[in-house]
ROPA-978406 format. One record per residue (C-alpha): residue in one letter; x, y, z. Coordinates in steps of 0.1 Angstrom, whole numbers, plus 5000, padded with zeros to 4 digits. Layout:
N
aXYZ/...
END
This chain:
463
x409344363950/x412944323961/x412444573989/x409344404001/x410944054002/x414044194019/x411844334047/x410043994050/x413543834053/x414244074082/x410843994098/x411443624097/x415143594105/x416043924123/x418744174116/x421743984128/x423243634128/x424643524161/x428243404158/x429143334194/x427443304228/x428943344263/x427243094286/x427243114324/x425143234354/x425143544375/x423743694407/x422544054404/x421644274433/x419444584424/x419244864450/x417045164448/x418445464466/x416845804474/x417746064448/x418346314476/x421046094491/x422946074458/x422446444451/x423446574485/x426046304494/x429746404495/x430646054484/x432045954450/x430545694427/x433345454438/x432245494474/x428645424466/x429545114446/x431744984474/x428845024499/x426544834475/x429144564473/x429444534511/x425644494513/x425644224486/x428544034503/x426644044535/x423543884518/x425343594502/x427843534531/x431043624513/x434143804526/x436043864558/x434644024589/x436344354580/x434844364545/x431444284559/x431444574584/x428144744576/x428444974606/x430945204589/x429745554585/x428945584548/x427745224544/x425245284572/x423945594555/x423745394523/x421545124539/x419345384556/x418645554523/x417945234504/x414245214496/x414244874480/x416544584472/x416344264454/x418743984443/x418043804410/x419543484397/x420143474360/x420943104353/x421942864380/x419742764409/x417043014421/x418343254448/x416643244482/x417443414515/x420143224534/x421843054504/x425543114503/x427543204472/x429442884474/x426342674475/x424842874445/x428042824425/x428042454430/x424542434413/x425242634381/x427042364361/x423842224345/x421842544345/x423842774323/x422143054302/x423343294275/x424843594293/x426143774262/x426243714225/x427843864195/x427043854158/x427144014124/x424444184103/x422443944081/x423544114049/x427244044058/x426643674049/x425043754015/x428143753993/x429243573962/x431343313982/x428243204001/x425843193971/x428243083943/x425442953921/x424243303913/x425843603895/x428143803918/x426444143909/x423043993917/x424243873951/x425844213959/x422644403949/x420444173970/x422844224000/x422444593995/x418644563995/x418744364027/x421144614043/x418644894035/x415844684049/x417744644082/x418445014083/x414745094077/x413844874106/x416145064130/x415045404116/x411345324120/x411945204156/x413845524166/x411845744189/x413146094190/x412346304221/x413746454253/x415946204271/x416846424301/x414946294330/x415246624349/x413646824321/x409846894322/x409746784286/x411146434294/x409846174270/x409745824286/x409345674251/x412345844235/x415445644227/x417345934210/x417546294220/x416046544195/x416846864213/x413246914226/x414346934262/x414747314258/x412847554237/x410047804239/x406647684226/x405047894199/x401247884196/x399947754163/x396447694151/x395647374131/x393147434104/x392147664076/x393248024074/x390648274063/x392448604069/x396148514068/x397948334039/x398547974050/x401447744041/x400647434022/x401747094035/x401246814010/x401846474025/x403146214000/x400546013982/x397646213998/x395046393979/x393946584010/x395846894019/x395947084052/x396647444058/x398647544088/x399147904099/x400648094128/x397948234151/x397748614153/x398548764187/x395248864202/x393248724173/x389848564177/x389348184178/x389748054143/x390947734127/x390747394142/x391747244176/x393946934173/x392846634192/x395346364181/x395046114153/x394645734148/x394845474121/x393745124114/x397045014130/x397245244160/x395245424186/x394845794193/x397345874221/x394846114237/x391945864239/x393845544240/x391545404213/x390845434176/x388545734182/x388446104186/x387846294219/x384446424227/x383546724205/x386146634178/x385446474144/x387946284122/x389346414089/x390546134065/x394146144054/x395545874032/x393445564032/x393845484068/x394845784089/x392245994108/x393146334122/x390846464150/x389846824148/x387347054164/x386047414162/x384247384195/x386647594217/x384547544248/x384147164249/x387147074228/x389747284247/x390147024275/x391346764250/x393246974226/x397046964225/x399347234210/x400047144174/x403347204156/x402747074120/x403346764099/x406346644080/x407446334062/x410246184043/x409146374012/x407746704026/x409046934052/x407147124080/x406247484071/x406147564109/x409747444115/x411347724095/x413447744064/x416447534056/x418847504027/x416747254008/x415347233973/x413147483956/x410347233957/x410647173995/x412347464013/x411147354047/x412947164074/x411946804081/x411446854119/x409447024146/x409547394158/x411447464191/x409647324221/x407847064201/x408546694197/x407746454169/x405546154170/x404845894143/x401545924126/x401845664098/x404345464078/x403145484042/x405145264018/x408445294037/x407845674042/x407345804078/x404746074084/x405346254116/x403346514136/x404546764161/x402946844195/x404247034225/x407246854241/x406346664272/x402846564261/x401746224248/x404546054267/x402445854292/x401545494292/x403745184285/x406445154259/x404945104224/x405644764207/x408344734181/x407344834146/x407844524124/x408444504087/x407344484059/x407044864055/x406944844017/x403644773999/x403444433981/x403444503944/x400044433928/x401644203902/x404944093890/x405543963854/x406843613851/x410143683833/x413243463830/x416543643832/x419043503806/x422043723810/x423443953837/x426044223829/x428144423853/x430744633836/x432944413815/x431744093831/x428843893819/x427043593834/x424843333817/x422743053832/x423542703823/x420642533805/x420842203824/x422142293859/x420542643859/x423742763877/x425143103867/x428743133854/x430943373835/x430043373799/x432143353768/x431743623741/x430043383717/x427543293743/x426743653750/x426243713713/x423943403711/x421743523739/x421543873725/x420443733691/x417743523708/x416243813728/x416544103704/x417643963671/x420944153673/x424044193695/x424544423724/x427044703722/x429144783752/x427145083763/x423644943757/x421544863787/x418844603783/x415444563801/x415644503838/x413544273858/x413444223895/x412643853891/x416143743900/x416343973930/x412943863942/x413743493938/x417143533955/x415643723984/x413143443989/x415743173986/x418143334011/x415443324037/x415542944037/x419242914029/x420543024064/x418542744081/x419542444061/x416742434036/x419042494006/x420942223987/x423842313964/x423742153931/x427041973924/x426641923887/x429342073864/x428742353839/x427842283803/x428742513775/x425942653754/x426042543718/x424742743688/x421442543689/x421042533726/x418542743745/x420042913776/x416742903795/x413342723790/x411643053782/x410643213749/x412243533738/x409043743746/x409243633782/x413043673785/x415243963795/x418844063799/x419744203833/x422344483836/x423544553871/x424944903866/x424245173893/x422045373871/x419945103855/x416445173844/x413544943836/x412744893799/x409844703782/x410044333786/x411544123758/x413244413740/x416844523737/x417444893730/
END
């Protein structure tokens, strides 16, 4: 539940909090130059930049006669090889042909925009000093949950692929290089092996299993052709819709993923793409080779040489990737950002009141009247322990753990940053022998221990 709510927090309020903004206005000239000119030119980057500056100054009427000389040798070549040019105003009055830089500058005072900004991650502000009414270990643990949620957002929006525009395997969608620009493609057949022992790939949470084998050199057509896949949240990159190509039929994987396969080698060949296996956060790819992993999963979590990975599904914060030949499935527009939550919402959460939080030698209790957390005295710890379990807690005992505090804090933090929270200014009140530290009965109460290796125990019991 804490992971789910942390991801909802990121969805609603972003990954960072802006701490400063640079306001102003700018004029930008964008020139498009023939690639052959830049490749064959003897000029340096500085010379090209200087020629672009001369052209810009000429447009806005700035500079001396000498600096605006566009008839110089290299500047003339630059202008002749310019295929397109545009000037854009970011803030300030709109730019139009004939306006001077001086006239444009005079009109920017009341038309400023944000040119740059800086900030800090959202979890940087979740600390005991900003949430003093809650136990310090609880706040630190929630900050860690939010940090992991932010990291998952960036991980799930990372698109590995070939980023070298000169490579035939260039992937327009990629924002990080995965080494697929080079590599020889190996032919694999997707499907069931009848004559060669296959390698089993079990995807997490799936009952279905697929056998993937290396195709025999010169062997007859066997196995399945791979025609892409689609889900309830995404289209098949081959068809552009939630469907299979002609001659292919869908195989159900997980509850929502459909893998398109075909054994019709005549009709299906025109839509088939070279397939390089599946892998996920929990299972490696048998076709990617061995690695120094565990005995349960000796395969690398990646694609074979010459193949690039593509997202098939995010299943409860676990990415399932499939591999196809590098350079394919790279057309079309950029995909939209993948937004959280990536974690499934728990089916139910028991309503439990947390009475005590322990972190090492420190213990926090909640005041019965103000409901604010504070460091507890030894007699208060003993009193709470007797209420919950009928006996005291030893130093090494760990009580039942509930995520109720974490879930409640994650929800509260979402409104706290935008002025919906009010600090309670009432003082603390000591707990007496007859006082109840919380309005809950012992069977619906728990003691929360914040150690690194905590485990959940039955509710309302103290081991």
